[in-house]
C-alpha positions in Angstrom: 17.9 -13.5 12.1 15.5 -16.3 13.0 11.9 -15.9 11.8 10.6 -15.5 15.3 13.1 -12.7 16.1 12.2 -11.0 12.9 8.5 -11.1 13.8 9.2 -9.8 17.2 11.3 -7.0 15.8 8.6 -6.0 13.3 6.3 -5.4 16.2 8.8 -3.3 18.2 8.9 0.5 18.0 11.5 1.8 15.5 14.2 3.6 17.4 15.6 6.2 15.0 16.2 9.6 16.7 14.9 12.8 15.1 13.5 11.0 11.9 9.9 12.3 12.4 8.3 9.0 12.8 5.8 8.5 15.7 7.5 7.2 18.9 5.4 4.0 18.7 5.8 3.3 15.0 6.8 -0.3 14.2 8.5 -1.8 11.1 5.1 -3.2 10.3 3.5 0.3 10.5 6.3 1.6 8.2 5.6 -1.2 5.7 1.9 -0.2 5.6 2.9 3.4 5.2 5.3 2.5 2.3 2.5 0.6 0.5 0.0 3.4 1.1 2.4 6.0 -0.4 2.9 3.7 -3.5 -0.8 3.3 -4.0 -1.6 7.0 -3.4 0.9 7.9 -6.1 -0.5 5.5 -8.7 1.3 2.2 -8.3 -0.6 -0.7 -9.6 -1.6 -3.7 -7.3 1.0 -5.8 -9.2 3.8 -3.2 -8.6 2.9 -3.0 -4.9 2.8 -6.8 -4.7 6.3 -7.1 -6.1 7.7 -4.4 -3.8 6.1 -5.9 -0.7 7.0 -9.5 -1.7 3.5 -10.8 -1.6 3.1 -14.1 -3.4 0.1 -12.9 -5.5 -1.5 -9.5 -6.2 -4.7 -10.8 -4.7 -3.0 -10.7 -1.3 -2.1 -7.1 -1.8 -5.6 -6.3 -2.8 -7.1 -8.1 0.2 -5.0 -5.9 2.5 -5.1 -2.6 0.6 -8.2 -2.6 -1.5 -9.8 0.3 0.3 -6.9 2.5 -0.9 -7.5 1.7 -4.5 -11.2 2.8 -4.1 -10.3 6.3 -5.1 -9.9 5.0 -8.6 -13.6 4.4 -8.9 -14.3 8.1 -9.8 -11.6 7.9 -12.4 -13.2 4.9 -14.1 -16.6 6.6 -14.0 -15.0 9.7 -15.7 -13.4 7.4 -18.4 -16.8 5.8 -19.3 -18.6 9.1 -19.2 -16.1 10.6 -21.6 -16.3 7.6 -23.9 -20.1 7.6 -24.0 -20.2 11.3 -24.5 -18.4 10.7 -27.8 -21.0 8.2 -29.0 -23.4 9.8 -31.5 
């Protein structure tokens, strides 16, 4: 498939009957969904980068950084626990 045809196909609705996807979901939408599920379930930026085929993890972070923000509370808890052990 030529690159232009692939890009056009990525923007076209996915036509899979009875699969539960929204009628207007595109392959690009499903790619974002896939990445979001990986991140929500603990995948690292490097793991997501490799699965999506990004050249660098920084590209993945540029696109999905807001989804990694939930980790901020976790890091605060880690520091609080460590400092709580300091005499």
